[in-house]
One Martini backbone bead per residue (centre of mass of N, CA, C, O) as a GRO file, in nm:
protein
  128
    1ILE     BB    1  -9.273   5.718 -11.854
    2LEU     BB    2  -9.421   5.882 -11.575
    3LEU     BB    3  -9.471   5.754 -11.250
    4ARG     BB    4  -9.700   5.867 -11.008
    5GLY     BB    5  -9.693   5.820 -10.646
    6LEU     BB    6  -9.764   5.657 -10.383
    7PRO     BB    7  -9.705   5.425 -10.179
    8GLY     BB    8  -9.909   5.152 -10.305
    9ALA     BB    9 -10.052   5.237 -10.586
   10GLY     BB   10  -9.895   5.072 -10.850
   11LYS     BB   11  -9.646   5.155 -11.026
   12SER     BB   12  -9.486   4.891 -11.069
   13THR     BB   13  -9.714   4.727 -11.189
   14LEU     BB   14  -9.766   4.911 -11.432
   15ALA     BB   15  -9.483   4.909 -11.550
   16LYS     BB   16  -9.477   4.603 -11.613
   17MET     BB   17  -9.710   4.621 -11.816
   18LEU     BB   18  -9.575   4.827 -12.017
   19VAL     BB   19  -9.301   4.640 -12.072
   20GLY     BB   20  -9.322   4.354 -12.008
   21ASP     BB   21  -9.049   4.156 -12.115
   22LYS     BB   22  -8.893   4.452 -12.071
   23GLU     BB   23  -8.782   4.517 -11.769
   24TYR     BB   24  -8.527   4.706 -11.824
   25ARG     BB   25  -8.729   4.964 -11.894
   26HIS     BB   26  -8.755   4.969 -11.578
   27LYS     BB   27  -8.732   5.235 -11.334
   28GLU     BB   28  -8.616   5.289 -10.988
   29ALA     BB   29  -8.476   5.398 -10.705
   30ASP     BB   30  -8.529   5.132 -10.531
   31MET     BB   31  -8.331   4.948 -10.696
   32PHE     BB   32  -8.066   5.044 -10.551
   33PHE     BB   33  -8.154   4.868 -10.271
   34VAL     BB   34  -8.091   4.603 -10.423
   35ASP     BB   35  -7.944   4.322 -10.387
   36ARG     BB   36  -7.808   4.033 -10.517
   37ASP     BB   37  -8.045   3.868 -10.346
   38GLY     BB   38  -8.313   4.067 -10.355
   39GLU     BB   39  -8.271   4.264 -10.116
   40TYR     BB   40  -8.413   4.518  -9.930
   41LYS     BB   41  -8.189   4.817  -9.846
   42TYR     BB   42  -8.252   5.087  -9.693
   43ASP     BB   43  -8.082   5.423  -9.733
   44GLY     BB   44  -8.133   5.752  -9.666
   45SER     BB   45  -7.832   5.853  -9.730
   46LYS     BB   46  -7.881   5.739 -10.056
   47ILE     BB   47  -8.108   5.886 -10.224
   48GLN     BB   48  -7.952   6.057 -10.428
   49GLN     BB   49  -7.798   5.822 -10.554
   50ALA     BB   50  -8.053   5.672 -10.653
   51HIS     BB   51  -8.148   5.899 -10.851
   52GLU     BB   52  -7.891   5.908 -11.018
   53TRP     BB   53  -7.902   5.617 -11.112
   54CYS     BB   54  -8.172   5.632 -11.255
   55GLN     BB   55  -8.092   5.850 -11.461
   56GLU     BB   56  -7.859   5.686 -11.589
   57GLU     BB   57  -8.033   5.451 -11.687
   58ILE     BB   58  -8.213   5.624 -11.874
   59ASP     BB   59  -7.996   5.738 -12.048
   60PHE     BB   60  -7.904   5.470 -12.164
   61LEU     BB   61  -8.175   5.383 -12.292
   62MET     BB   62  -8.207   5.633 -12.475
   63ARG     BB   63  -7.942   5.625 -12.628
   64TYR     BB   64  -8.048   5.317 -12.737
   65GLU     BB   65  -8.364   5.342 -12.814
   66HIS     BB   66  -8.561   5.266 -12.604
   67SER     BB   67  -8.909   5.129 -12.619
   68PRO     BB   68  -9.032   5.187 -12.358
   69VAL     BB   69  -8.979   5.416 -12.086
   70VAL     BB   70  -8.991   5.355 -11.726
   71VAL     BB   71  -9.078   5.565 -11.441
   72SER     BB   72  -9.110   5.480 -11.080
   73ASN     BB   73  -9.200   5.741 -10.874
   74THR     BB   74  -9.332   5.966 -10.671
   75PHE     BB   75  -9.313   6.262 -10.759
   76THR     BB   76  -9.419   6.513 -10.561
   77ARG     BB   77  -9.236   6.705 -10.727
   78GLU     BB   78  -9.175   6.880 -11.007
   79TRP     BB   79  -8.851   6.885 -11.001
   80GLU     BB   80  -8.822   6.566 -11.019
   81LEU     BB   81  -8.888   6.555 -11.339
   82GLU     BB   82  -8.674   6.725 -11.500
   83PRO     BB   83  -8.445   6.521 -11.578
   84TYR     BB   84  -8.639   6.361 -11.772
   85TYR     BB   85  -8.711   6.589 -11.963
   86GLU     BB   86  -8.420   6.642 -12.051
   87LEU     BB   87  -8.366   6.362 -12.170
   88ALA     BB   88  -8.595   6.364 -12.374
   89LYS     BB   89  -8.492   6.606 -12.534
   90LYS     BB   90  -8.207   6.497 -12.603
   91TYR     BB   91  -8.354   6.214 -12.748
   92GLY     BB   92  -8.661   6.256 -12.855
   93TYR     BB   93  -8.883   6.227 -12.638
   94GLN     BB   94  -9.193   6.152 -12.525
   95VAL     BB   95  -9.394   6.266 -12.250
   96HIS     BB   96  -9.560   6.078 -11.985
   97SER     BB   97  -9.764   6.172 -11.712
   98LEU     BB   98  -9.863   5.960 -11.437
   99ILE     BB   99 -10.117   5.913 -11.201
  100VAL     BB  100 -10.129   5.692 -10.928
  101GLU     BB  101 -10.393   5.567 -10.770
  102ASN     BB  102 -10.518   5.460 -10.443
  103ARG     BB  103 -10.814   5.261 -10.490
  104HIS     BB  104 -10.711   4.966 -10.337
  105ASP     BB  105 -10.551   4.985 -10.068
  106GLY     BB  106 -10.260   4.989 -10.089
  107VAL     BB  107  -9.937   4.871  -9.990
  108SER     BB  108  -9.632   4.917  -9.906
  109GLN     BB  109  -9.363   4.708  -9.977
  110TYR     BB  110  -9.165   4.895  -9.768
  111GLY     BB  111  -9.309   5.018  -9.512
  112VAL     BB  112  -9.429   5.299  -9.504
  113PRO     BB  113  -9.503   5.524  -9.292
  114THR     BB  114  -9.777   5.711  -9.226
  115ASP     BB  115  -9.634   5.987  -9.178
  116LYS     BB  116  -9.484   5.983  -9.453
  117LEU     BB  117  -9.733   5.966  -9.634
  118GLN     BB  118  -9.852   6.238  -9.544
  119LEU     BB  119  -9.619   6.414  -9.641
  120MET     BB  120  -9.651   6.340  -9.938
  121LYS     BB  121  -9.938   6.434  -9.974
  122ASP     BB  122  -9.886   6.737  -9.889
  123ARG     BB  123  -9.652   6.776 -10.141
  124PHE     BB  124  -9.825   6.717 -10.380
  125GLU     BB  125  -9.780   6.802 -10.719
  126ILE     BB  126  -9.998   6.956 -10.969
  127LYS     BB  127 -10.010   6.981 -11.331
  128LEU     BB  128 -10.278   7.105 -11.551
   0.00000   0.00000   0.00000
């Protein structure tokens, strides 16, 4: 399950509901920036590394047939979904892509600035 949406929409919250007590089945690139003490320390220079880490984690989970597997990232561009579709094809998983709308006026837990949110909104691609 690929959860798409802007920061603050509730992707992580929904992911946790979907995996229940199997929290290890939920991954997102932001997890890469959480240190051993549980503190979030974002470093924009490592964003590609974070996404590669996320894909590797999902590859591991799929390889060992865990289900469901949930990825919650912004996925504002169609091409950002492709590595996960490729992994699903490789391991025989069916993919569901869900857009989480921010209808509750949620706020980004990581304090994403308003101008960055607007850029994400402007580039958000949807394939119907």
